[in-house]
Backbone and ligand atoms as CSV (ligand in chain L), in Angstrom:
chain,resi,resn,atom,element,x,y,z
A,1,MET,N,N,-22.265,8.572,-14.236
A,1,MET,CA,C,-20.947,8.144,-13.729
A,1,MET,C,C,-19.971,9.322,-13.740
A,2,PRO,N,N,-19.450,9.721,-12.601
A,2,PRO,CA,C,-18.514,10.857,-12.601
A,2,PRO,C,C,-17.205,10.484,-13.303
A,3,ARG,N,N,-16.636,11.433,-13.984
A,3,ARG,CA,C,-15.374,11.169,-14.667
A,3,ARG,C,C,-14.221,11.367,-13.699
A,4,ILE,N,N,-13.102,10.674,-13.995
A,4,ILE,CA,C,-11.912,10.769,-13.145
A,4,ILE,C,C,-11.296,12.165,-13.254
A,5,THR,N,N,-11.248,12.674,-14.483
A,5,THR,CA,C,-10.652,13.991,-14.688
A,5,THR,C,C,-11.754,15.015,-14.884
A,6,GLU,N,N,-11.787,15.990,-14.009
A,6,GLU,CA,C,-12.741,17.090,-14.158
A,6,GLU,C,C,-11.961,18.387,-14.084
A,7,PRO,N,N,-11.408,18.820,-15.248
A,7,PRO,CA,C,-10.590,20.033,-15.206
A,7,PRO,C,C,-11.434,21.281,-14.956
A,8,THR,N,N,-10.864,22.225,-14.249
A,8,THR,CA,C,-11.517,23.515,-14.045
A,8,THR,C,C,-10.629,24.585,-14.686
A,9,ASP,N,N,-11.159,25.791,-14.875
A,9,ASP,CA,C,-10.349,26.854,-15.497
A,9,ASP,C,C,-9.496,27.574,-14.463
A,10,PHE,N,N,-9.775,27.315,-13.197
A,10,PHE,CA,C,-9.047,28.048,-12.161
A,10,PHE,C,C,-8.281,27.071,-11.283
A,11,PRO,N,N,-7.120,27.495,-10.776
A,11,PRO,CA,C,-6.362,26.594,-9.907
A,11,PRO,C,C,-7.087,26.385,-8.570
A,12,ILE,N,N,-7.051,25.145,-8.090
A,12,ILE,CA,C,-7.718,24.811,-6.831
A,12,ILE,C,C,-6.697,24.888,-5.695
A,13,LYS,N,N,-7.130,25.488,-4.606
A,13,LYS,CA,C,-6.265,25.542,-3.421
A,13,LYS,C,C,-6.875,24.674,-2.330
A,14,CYS,N,N,-6.029,23.965,-1.578
A,14,CYS,CA,C,-6.522,23.160,-0.465
A,14,CYS,C,C,-7.076,24.086,0.608
A,15,ARG,N,N,-8.337,23.800,1.035
A,15,ARG,CA,C,-8.942,24.702,2.024
A,15,ARG,C,C,-8.373,24.472,3.420
A,16,PHE,N,N,-7.572,23.414,3.588
A,16,PHE,CA,C,-6.981,23.161,4.906
A,16,PHE,C,C,-5.541,23.668,5.016
A,17,CYS,N,N,-4.713,23.338,4.001
A,17,CYS,CA,C,-3.302,23.734,4.116
A,17,CYS,C,C,-2.915,24.831,3.136
A,18,GLY,N,N,-3.834,25.169,2.193
A,18,GLY,CA,C,-3.555,26.263,1.276
A,18,GLY,C,C,-2.676,25.897,0.095
A,19,GLN,N,N,-2.314,24.604,-0.009
A,19,GLN,CA,C,-1.456,24.161,-1.109
A,19,GLN,C,C,-2.162,24.316,-2.449
A,20,ASP,N,N,-1.404,24.718,-3.488
A,20,ASP,CA,C,-1.935,24.829,-4.844
A,20,ASP,C,C,-2.078,23.424,-5.418
A,21,LEU,N,N,-3.301,23.053,-5.834
A,21,LEU,CA,C,-3.564,21.672,-6.234
A,21,LEU,C,C,-3.818,21.503,-7.721
A,22,GLY,N,N,-3.517,22.498,-8.517
A,22,GLY,CA,C,-3.709,22.369,-9.958
A,22,GLY,C,C,-5.159,22.548,-10.349
A,23,THR,N,N,-5.523,21.987,-11.502
A,23,THR,CA,C,-6.877,22.221,-12.020
A,23,THR,C,C,-7.690,20.945,-12.178
A,24,ASN,N,N,-7.173,19.816,-11.703
A,24,ASN,CA,C,-7.951,18.576,-11.778
A,24,ASN,C,C,-8.728,18.399,-10.468
A,25,LYS,N,N,-10.043,18.599,-10.597
A,25,LYS,CA,C,-10.933,18.549,-9.434
A,25,LYS,C,C,-10.798,17.247,-8.646
A,26,VAL,N,N,-10.691,16.123,-9.397
A,26,VAL,CA,C,-10.681,14.821,-8.738
A,26,VAL,C,C,-9.397,14.599,-7.947
A,27,SER,N,N,-8.243,14.881,-8.573
A,27,SER,CA,C,-6.999,14.660,-7.834
A,27,SER,C,C,-6.865,15.689,-6.712
A,28,ALA,N,N,-7.392,16.920,-6.938
A,28,ALA,CA,C,-7.384,17.929,-5.874
A,28,ALA,C,C,-8.227,17.439,-4.700
A,29,GLY,N,N,-9.380,16.853,-5.028
A,29,GLY,CA,C,-10.242,16.295,-3.990
A,29,GLY,C,C,-9.525,15.207,-3.202
A,30,GLY,N,N,-8.693,14.427,-3.913
A,30,GLY,CA,C,-7.905,13.379,-3.259
A,30,GLY,C,C,-6.974,13.970,-2.223
A,31,HIS,N,N,-6.331,15.083,-2.556
A,31,HIS,CA,C,-5.443,15.739,-1.597
A,31,HIS,C,C,-6.241,16.254,-0.399
A,32,VAL,N,N,-7.336,16.953,-0.679
A,32,VAL,CA,C,-8.124,17.574,0.400
A,32,VAL,C,C,-8.584,16.516,1.400
A,33,ARG,N,N,-9.072,15.352,0.861
A,33,ARG,CA,C,-9.531,14.271,1.752
A,33,ARG,C,C,-8.393,13.733,2.604
A,34,ALA,N,N,-7.181,13.661,2.015
A,34,ALA,CA,C,-6.059,13.053,2.735
A,34,ALA,C,C,-5.121,14.095,3.343
A,35,CYS,N,N,-5.497,15.390,3.260
A,35,CYS,CA,C,-4.635,16.456,3.767
A,35,CYS,C,C,-4.384,16.269,5.263
A,36,LYS,N,N,-3.117,16.402,5.646
A,36,LYS,CA,C,-2.753,16.194,7.054
A,36,LYS,C,C,-3.443,17.192,7.974
A,37,GLN,N,N,-3.886,18.318,7.393
A,37,GLN,CA,C,-4.572,19.321,8.221
A,37,GLN,C,C,-6.093,19.205,8.153
A,38,ASN,N,N,-6.571,18.194,7.420
A,38,ASN,CA,C,-8.018,17.964,7.349
A,38,ASN,C,C,-8.495,17.391,8.689
A,39,PRO,N,N,-9.414,18.103,9.384
A,39,PRO,CA,C,-9.859,17.608,10.704
A,39,PRO,C,C,-10.596,16.266,10.628
A,40,ASN,N,N,-11.072,15.895,9.427
A,40,ASN,CA,C,-11.783,14.614,9.273
A,40,ASN,C,C,-10.878,13.488,8.783
A,41,LEU,N,N,-9.549,13.714,8.829
A,41,LEU,CA,C,-8.613,12.749,8.246
A,41,LEU,C,C,-8.785,11.343,8.810
A,42,GLU,N,N,-8.955,11.218,10.115
A,42,GLU,CA,C,-9.073,9.888,10.721
A,42,GLU,C,C,-10.294,9.156,10.168
A,43,LYS,N,N,-11.387,9.932,10.017
A,43,LYS,CA,C,-12.620,9.355,9.480
A,43,LYS,C,C,-12.389,8.910,8.032
A,44,THR,N,N,-11.685,9.758,7.265
A,44,THR,CA,C,-11.384,9.452,5.868
A,44,THR,C,C,-10.535,8.188,5.767
A,45,LYS,N,N,-9.527,8.075,6.633
A,45,LYS,CA,C,-8.661,6.896,6.632
A,45,LYS,C,C,-9.486,5.642,6.880
A,46,ALA,N,N,-10.398,5.736,7.843
A,46,ALA,CA,C,-11.239,4.587,8.179
A,46,ALA,C,C,-12.093,4.195,6.986
A,47,THR,N,N,-12.627,5.210,6.297
A,47,THR,CA,C,-13.465,4.942,5.123
A,47,THR,C,C,-12.648,4.307,4.002
A,48,LEU,N,N,-11.441,4.840,3.778
A,48,LEU,CA,C,-10.576,4.287,2.726
A,48,LEU,C,C,-10.220,2.841,3.042
A,49,ALA,N,N,-9.914,2.579,4.312
A,49,ALA,CA,C,-9.546,1.219,4.714
A,49,ALA,C,C,-10.716,0.276,4.476
A,50,LYS,N,N,-11.906,0.744,4.789
A,50,LYS,CA,C,-13.112,-0.062,4.613
A,50,LYS,C,C,-13.340,-0.321,3.115
A,51,ASN,N,N,-13.202,0.739,2.322
A,51,ASN,CA,C,-13.419,0.599,0.882
A,51,ASN,C,C,-12.414,-0.362,0.247
A,52,ALA,N,N,-11.172,-0.299,0.743
A,52,ALA,CA,C,-10.126,-1.137,0.162
A,52,ALA,C,C,-10.450,-2.612,0.337
A,53,HIS,N,N,-11.259,-2.930,1.315
A,53,HIS,CA,C,-11.557,-4.328,1.577
A,53,HIS,C,C,-12.931,-4.758,1.063
A,54,LEU,N,N,-13.616,-3.834,0.437
A,54,LEU,CA,C,-14.905,-4.213,-0.140
A,54,LEU,C,C,-14.671,-5.201,-1.266
A,55,ARG,N,N,-15.413,-6.298,-1.228
A,55,ARG,CA,C,-15.166,-7.318,-2.242
A,55,ARG,C,C,-16.207,-7.272,-3.341
A,56,SER,N,N,-17.211,-6.434,-3.165
A,56,SER,CA,C,-18.279,-6.410,-4.162
A,56,SER,C,C,-18.115,-5.236,-5.121
A,57,GLN,N,N,-16.886,-4.677,-5.196
A,57,GLN,CA,C,-16.668,-3.546,-6.097
A,57,GLN,C,C,-16.801,-3.972,-7.554
A,58,SER,N,N,-17.416,-3.130,-8.317
A,58,SER,CA,C,-17.481,-3.368,-9.752
A,58,SER,C,C,-16.107,-3.078,-10.335
A,59,LYS,N,N,-15.876,-3.564,-11.572
A,59,LYS,CA,C,-14.595,-3.348,-12.228
A,59,LYS,C,C,-14.323,-1.843,-12.357
A,60,VAL,N,N,-15.369,-1.084,-12.702
A,60,VAL,CA,C,-15.225,0.365,-12.881
A,60,VAL,C,C,-14.813,1.021,-11.573
A,61,THR,N,N,-15.477,0.627,-10.477
A,61,THR,CA,C,-15.153,1.191,-9.164
A,61,THR,C,C,-13.726,0.862,-8.776
A,62,ARG,N,N,-13.328,-0.407,-9.004
A,62,ARG,CA,C,-11.971,-0.822,-8.669
A,62,ARG,C,C,-10.953,-0.003,-9.438
A,63,GLU,N,N,-11.218,0.203,-10.757
A,63,GLU,CA,C,-10.283,0.969,-11.582
A,63,GLU,C,C,-10.220,2.415,-11.123
A,64,LYS,N,N,-11.374,2.941,-10.738
A,64,LYS,CA,C,-11.451,4.326,-10.263
A,64,LYS,C,C,-10.643,4.479,-8.968
A,65,LEU,N,N,-10.877,3.568,-8.022
A,65,LEU,CA,C,-10.157,3.620,-6.744
A,65,LEU,C,C,-8.663,3.422,-6.958
A,66,SER,N,N,-8.349,2.513,-7.890
A,66,SER,CA,C,-6.950,2.228,-8.167
A,66,SER,C,C,-6.254,3.458,-8.742
A,67,LYS,N,N,-6.968,4.185,-9.634
A,67,LYS,CA,C,-6.394,5.385,-10.247
A,67,LYS,C,C,-6.209,6.476,-9.187
A,68,ILE,N,N,-7.225,6.647,-8.340
A,68,ILE,CA,C,-7.141,7.648,-7.270
A,68,ILE,C,C,-5.982,7.299,-6.344
A,69,ALA,N,N,-5.869,6.000,-5.999
A,69,ALA,CA,C,-4.789,5.567,-5.120
A,69,ALA,C,C,-3.432,5.848,-5.754
A,70,SER,N,N,-3.289,5.545,-7.069
A,70,SER,CA,C,-2.016,5.790,-7.760
A,70,SER,C,C,-1.658,7.269,-7.724
A,71,GLU,N,N,-2.678,8.100,-7.955
A,71,GLU,CA,C,-2.434,9.561,-7.943
A,71,GLU,C,C,-2.003,10.013,-6.553
A,72,MET,N,N,-2.678,9.459,-5.539
A,72,MET,CA,C,-2.343,9.849,-4.166
A,72,MET,C,C,-0.942,9.379,-3.791
A,73,ILE,N,N,-0.584,8.160,-4.215
A,73,ILE,CA,C,0.754,7.633,-3.910
A,73,ILE,C,C,1.807,8.485,-4.600
A,74,ALA,N,N,1.528,8.867,-5.875
A,74,ALA,CA,C,2.465,9.697,-6.641
A,74,ALA,C,C,2.693,11.046,-5.952
A,75,ARG,N,N,1.636,11.573,-5.323
A,75,ARG,CA,C,1.762,12.866,-4.644
A,75,ARG,C,C,2.221,12.721,-3.207
A,76,GLY,N,N,2.294,11.475,-2.733
A,76,GLY,CA,C,2.691,11.251,-1.352
A,76,GLY,C,C,1.582,11.545,-0.364
A,77,THR,N,N,0.323,11.513,-0.823
A,77,THR,CA,C,-0.782,11.810,0.090
A,77,THR,C,C,-1.593,10.569,0.440
A,78,TRP,N,N,-1.185,9.386,-0.088
A,78,TRP,CA,C,-1.896,8.146,0.216
A,78,TRP,C,C,-1.510,7.697,1.625
A,79,PRO,N,N,-2.516,7.551,2.521
A,79,PRO,CA,C,-2.167,7.304,3.922
A,79,PRO,C,C,-1.621,5.907,4.202
A,80,PHE,N,N,-1.743,4.958,3.241
A,80,PHE,CA,C,-1.302,3.596,3.538
A,80,PHE,C,C,-0.141,3.149,2.660
A,81,SER,N,N,0.590,4.080,2.069
A,81,SER,CA,C,1.669,3.675,1.174
A,81,SER,C,C,2.911,3.286,1.970
A,82,TYR,N,N,3.839,2.614,1.299
A,82,TYR,CA,C,5.137,2.281,1.893
A,82,TYR,C,C,5.832,3.534,2.414
A,83,LYS,N,N,5.529,4.672,1.735
A,83,LYS,CA,C,6.181,5.923,2.110
A,83,LYS,C,C,5.932,6.284,3.568
A,84,ASP,N,N,4.716,5.912,4.059
A,84,ASP,CA,C,4.377,6.256,5.429
A,84,ASP,C,C,4.912,5.229,6.424
A,85,ARG,N,N,5.368,4.081,5.886
A,85,ARG,CA,C,5.880,3.058,6.789
A,85,ARG,C,C,7.331,3.355,7.090
A,86,ARG,N,N,7.688,3.152,8.313
A,86,ARG,CA,C,9.057,3.371,8.692
A,86,ARG,C,C,9.914,2.240,8.125
A,87,ILE,N,N,11.063,2.594,7.549
A,87,ILE,CA,C,11.983,1.600,7.018
A,87,ILE,C,C,13.058,1.341,8.074
A,88,TYR,N,N,13.225,0.075,8.419
A,88,TYR,CA,C,14.253,-0.298,9.377
A,88,TYR,C,C,15.364,-1.032,8.638
A,89,GLU,N,N,16.591,-0.591,8.833
A,89,GLU,CA,C,17.731,-1.300,8.272
A,89,GLU,C,C,18.191,-2.273,9.345
A,90,TYR,N,N,18.065,-3.563,9.040
A,90,TYR,CA,C,18.413,-4.591,10.016
A,90,TYR,C,C,19.318,-5.614,9.349
A,91,ARG,N,N,20.505,-5.761,9.837
A,91,ARG,CA,C,21.500,-6.680,9.255
A,91,ARG,C,C,21.618,-6.477,7.748
A,92,GLY,N,N,21.628,-5.218,7.346
A,92,GLY,CA,C,21.812,-4.900,5.929
A,92,GLY,C,C,20.579,-5.096,5.070
A,93,VAL,N,N,19.434,-5.434,5.694
A,93,VAL,CA,C,18.199,-5.656,4.945
A,93,VAL,C,C,17.209,-4.559,5.310
A,94,LYS,N,N,16.552,-3.995,4.305
A,94,LYS,CA,C,15.545,-2.968,4.580
A,94,LYS,C,C,14.220,-3.649,4.893
A,95,LEU,N,N,13.664,-3.351,6.061
A,95,LEU,CA,C,12.403,-3.940,6.481
A,95,LEU,C,C,11.341,-2.853,6.567
A,96,HIS,N,N,10.121,-3.187,6.126
A,96,HIS,CA,C,9.039,-2.210,6.086
A,96,HIS,C,C,8.153,-2.363,7.315
A,97,GLY,N,N,8.301,-1.474,8.242
A,97,GLY,CA,C,7.420,-1.479,9.403
A,97,GLY,C,C,7.976,-2.282,10.558
A,98,SER,N,N,7.502,-1.952,11.754
A,98,SER,CA,C,8.061,-2.544,12.970
A,98,SER,C,C,7.711,-4.024,13.098
A,99,TRP,N,N,6.569,-4.449,12.461
A,99,TRP,CA,C,6.229,-5.869,12.595
A,99,TRP,C,C,7.201,-6.750,11.811
A,100,GLU,N,N,7.694,-6.225,10.689
A,100,GLU,CA,C,8.688,-6.991,9.932
A,100,GLU,C,C,9.992,-7.079,10.714
A,101,LEU,N,N,10.364,-5.966,11.350
A,101,LEU,CA,C,11.576,-5.955,12.165
A,101,LEU,C,C,11.453,-6.951,13.318
A,102,LYS,N,N,10.300,-6.924,13.990
A,102,LYS,CA,C,10.093,-7.829,15.126
A,102,LYS,C,C,10.157,-9.288,14.681
A,103,TYR,N,N,9.590,-9.568,13.517
A,103,TYR,CA,C,9.583,-10.946,13.023
A,103,TYR,C,C,11.004,-11.399,12.689
A,104,ALA,N,N,11.783,-10.495,12.058
A,104,ALA,CA,C,13.172,-10.819,11.726
A,104,ALA,C,C,13.977,-11.106,13.001
A,105,GLN,N,N,13.753,-10.292,14.036
A,105,GLN,CA,C,14.455,-10.476,15.308
A,105,GLN,C,C,14.023,-11.778,15.978
A,106,PHE,N,N,12.729,-12.085,15.853
A,106,PHE,CA,C,12.195,-13.338,16.402
A,106,PHE,C,C,12.876,-14.541,15.741
A,107,LEU,N,N,12.964,-14.504,14.393
A,107,LEU,CA,C,13.600,-15.612,13.666
A,107,LEU,C,C,15.059,-15.770,14.083
A,108,ASP,N,N,15.735,-14.615,14.244
A,108,ASP,CA,C,17.146,-14.667,14.629
A,108,ASP,C,C,17.313,-15.222,16.040
A,109,ARG,N,N,16.404,-14.853,16.924
A,109,ARG,CA,C,16.491,-15.300,18.302
A,109,ARG,C,C,16.440,-16.836,18.373
A,110,PHE,N,N,15.656,-17.431,17.459
A,110,PHE,CA,C,15.541,-18.890,17.441
A,110,PHE,C,C,16.453,-19.518,16.382
A,111,ASP,N,N,17.384,-18.686,15.892
A,111,ASP,CA,C,18.385,-19.161,14.941
A,111,ASP,C,C,17.754,-19.793,13.693
A,112,ILE,N,N,16.674,-19.196,13.232
A,112,ILE,CA,C,16.032,-19.659,12.005
A,112,ILE,C,C,16.540,-18.784,10.863
A,113,LYS,N,N,17.225,-19.386,9.925
A,113,LYS,CA,C,17.837,-18.611,8.844
A,113,LYS,C,C,16.769,-18.145,7.842
A,114,TRP,N,N,16.886,-16.866,7.479
A,114,TRP,CA,C,15.890,-16.284,6.582
A,114,TRP,C,C,16.554,-15.343,5.601
A,115,GLU,N,N,15.831,-15.034,4.539
A,115,GLU,CA,C,16.250,-13.972,3.623
A,115,GLU,C,C,15.003,-13.376,2.987
A,116,ARG,N,N,15.191,-12.262,2.278
A,116,ARG,CA,C,14.075,-11.670,1.549
A,116,ARG,C,C,13.789,-12.548,0.336
A,117,PRO,N,N,12.526,-12.868,0.084
A,117,PRO,CA,C,12.234,-13.732,-1.066
A,117,PRO,C,C,12.607,-13.053,-2.377
A,118,LYS,N,N,13.109,-13.871,-3.308
A,118,LYS,CA,C,13.484,-13.323,-4.618
A,118,LYS,C,C,12.403,-13.652,-5.643
A,119,VAL,N,N,11.416,-14.426,-5.216
A,119,VAL,CA,C,10.370,-14.843,-6.153
A,119,VAL,C,C,9.005,-14.342,-5.709
A,120,ALA,N,N,8.190,-13.937,-6.658
A,120,ALA,CA,C,6.795,-13.600,-6.387
A,120,ALA,C,C,5.934,-14.734,-6.926
A,121,PHE,N,N,4.891,-15.058,-6.196
A,121,PHE,CA,C,4.013,-16.142,-6.609
A,121,PHE,C,C,2.785,-15.599,-7.328
A,122,PRO,N,N,2.638,-15.963,-8.609
A,122,PRO,CA,C,1.437,-15.504,-9.317
A,122,PRO,C,C,0.212,-16.301,-8.886
A,123,TYR,N,N,-0.922,-15.646,-8.783
A,123,TYR,CA,C,-2.163,-16.366,-8.501
A,123,TYR,C,C,-3.331,-15.624,-9.141
A,124,GLN,N,N,-4.457,-16.311,-9.210
A,124,GLN,CA,C,-5.656,-15.727,-9.797
A,124,GLN,C,C,-6.650,-15.442,-8.688
A,125,PHE,N,N,-7.218,-14.261,-8.712
A,125,PHE,CA,C,-8.277,-13.942,-7.753
A,125,PHE,C,C,-9.408,-13.252,-8.493
A,126,ARG,N,N,-10.571,-13.875,-8.476
A,126,ARG,CA,C,-11.736,-13.348,-9.180
A,126,ARG,C,C,-11.402,-12.950,-10.612
A,127,GLY,N,N,-10.682,-13.852,-11.299
A,127,GLY,CA,C,-10.378,-13.640,-12.702
A,127,GLY,C,C,-9.237,-12.672,-12.974
A,128,LEU,N,N,-8.599,-12.162,-11.913
A,128,LEU,CA,C,-7.500,-11.219,-12.109
A,128,LEU,C,C,-6.173,-11.883,-11.752
A,129,SER,N,N,-5.138,-11.600,-12.548
A,129,SER,CA,C,-3.801,-12.109,-12.243
A,129,SER,C,C,-3.158,-11.209,-11.211
A,130,LYS,N,N,-2.710,-11.827,-10.127
A,130,LYS,CA,C,-2.062,-11.052,-9.075
A,130,LYS,C,C,-0.757,-11.727,-8.701
A,131,LYS,N,N,0.070,-11.013,-7.944
A,131,LYS,CA,C,1.335,-11.576,-7.485
A,131,LYS,C,C,1.467,-11.376,-5.992
A,132,TYR,N,N,1.939,-12.398,-5.345
A,132,TYR,CA,C,2.154,-12.297,-3.907
A,132,TYR,C,C,3.629,-12.491,-3.611
A,133,THR,N,N,4.232,-11.536,-2.938
A,133,THR,CA,C,5.613,-11.671,-2.509
A,133,THR,C,C,5.628,-11.791,-0.998
A,134,PRO,N,N,6.009,-12.959,-0.478
A,134,PRO,CA,C,6.057,-13.087,0.984
A,134,PRO,C,C,7.126,-12.157,1.568
A,135,ASP,N,N,6.977,-11.829,2.834
A,135,ASP,CA,C,7.930,-10.932,3.486
A,135,ASP,C,C,9.250,-11.642,3.786
A,136,PHE,N,N,9.143,-12.919,4.145
A,136,PHE,CA,C,10.336,-13.659,4.540
A,136,PHE,C,C,10.365,-15.011,3.846
A,137,TYR,N,N,11.575,-15.458,3.572
A,137,TYR,CA,C,11.769,-16.794,3.027
A,137,TYR,C,C,12.641,-17.555,4.019
A,138,LEU,N,N,12.110,-18.650,4.557
A,138,LEU,CA,C,12.830,-19.401,5.573
A,138,LEU,C,C,13.662,-20.481,4.897
A,139,LEU,N,N,14.974,-20.279,4.935
A,139,LEU,CA,C,15.882,-21.146,4.182
A,139,LEU,C,C,15.804,-22.592,4.626
A,140,GLU,N,N,15.728,-22.815,5.947
A,140,GLU,CA,C,15.821,-24.196,6.419
A,140,GLU,C,C,14.529,-24.981,6.216
A,141,SER,N,N,13.408,-24.312,6.258
A,141,SER,CA,C,12.172,-25.061,6.035
A,141,SER,C,C,12.098,-25.532,4.583
A,142,ASP,N,N,12.747,-24.762,3.684
A,142,ASP,CA,C,12.808,-25.185,2.284
A,142,ASP,C,C,13.710,-26.407,2.158
A,143,LYS,N,N,14.824,-26.346,2.913
A,143,LYS,CA,C,15.772,-27.456,2.885
A,143,LYS,C,C,15.080,-28.726,3.373
A,144,SER,N,N,14.272,-28.609,4.417
A,144,SER,CA,C,13.626,-29.790,4.969
A,144,SER,C,C,12.650,-30.415,3.964
A,145,LYS,N,N,12.171,-29.564,3.055
A,145,LYS,CA,C,11.251,-30.081,2.031
A,145,LYS,C,C,11.928,-31.053,1.066
A,146,VAL,N,N,13.218,-30.826,0.815
A,146,VAL,CA,C,13.899,-31.705,-0.141
A,146,VAL,C,C,14.605,-32.879,0.568
A,147,THR,N,N,14.478,-32.948,1.889
A,147,THR,CA,C,15.057,-34.073,2.615
A,147,THR,C,C,14.352,-35.367,2.199
A,148,LYS,N,N,15.159,-36.372,1.903
A,148,LYS,CA,C,14.596,-37.646,1.448
A,148,LYS,C,C,13.841,-38.351,2.569
A,149,PRO,N,N,12.719,-38.977,2.251
A,149,PRO,CA,C,11.984,-39.717,3.292
A,149,PRO,C,C,12.792,-40.936,3.746
A,150,LYS,N,N,12.629,-41.308,5.035
A,150,LYS,CA,C,13.414,-42.444,5.578
A,150,LYS,C,C,12.828,-43.772,5.160
L,1,ZN,ZN,ZN,-3.981,20.366,2.137
């Protein structure tokens, strides 16, 4: 089993952009794979996307991928982080990505009142505690839920 941290005695340089990547082989490898000047970047992105959806990952693999992802996000080299998504300021609300903006505009066009949810819903998936925060909370559909039956 390869270890997450593989320190070397010499500083590693990215062979594509020349950036100094420190002495941790694994995190340096993370940069090289996701380097904007890496000619195989599109292929790497496709592989990462595929891996992210693998459901048969062992706990060790998941933890390893999660650690690599955290390191990449911290360095700003993770290709799917919020950092890469365009932030749209719409009616004083920050929206992540054009699909959120389009949905907000759609709701407004039909005069459906919405806000950003303030609650996250906890759930269990394969024995793990997770939280889901919806993108939009529709105020009136909630109101209709408490309407008394006739
Ligand atoms: Zn690079």
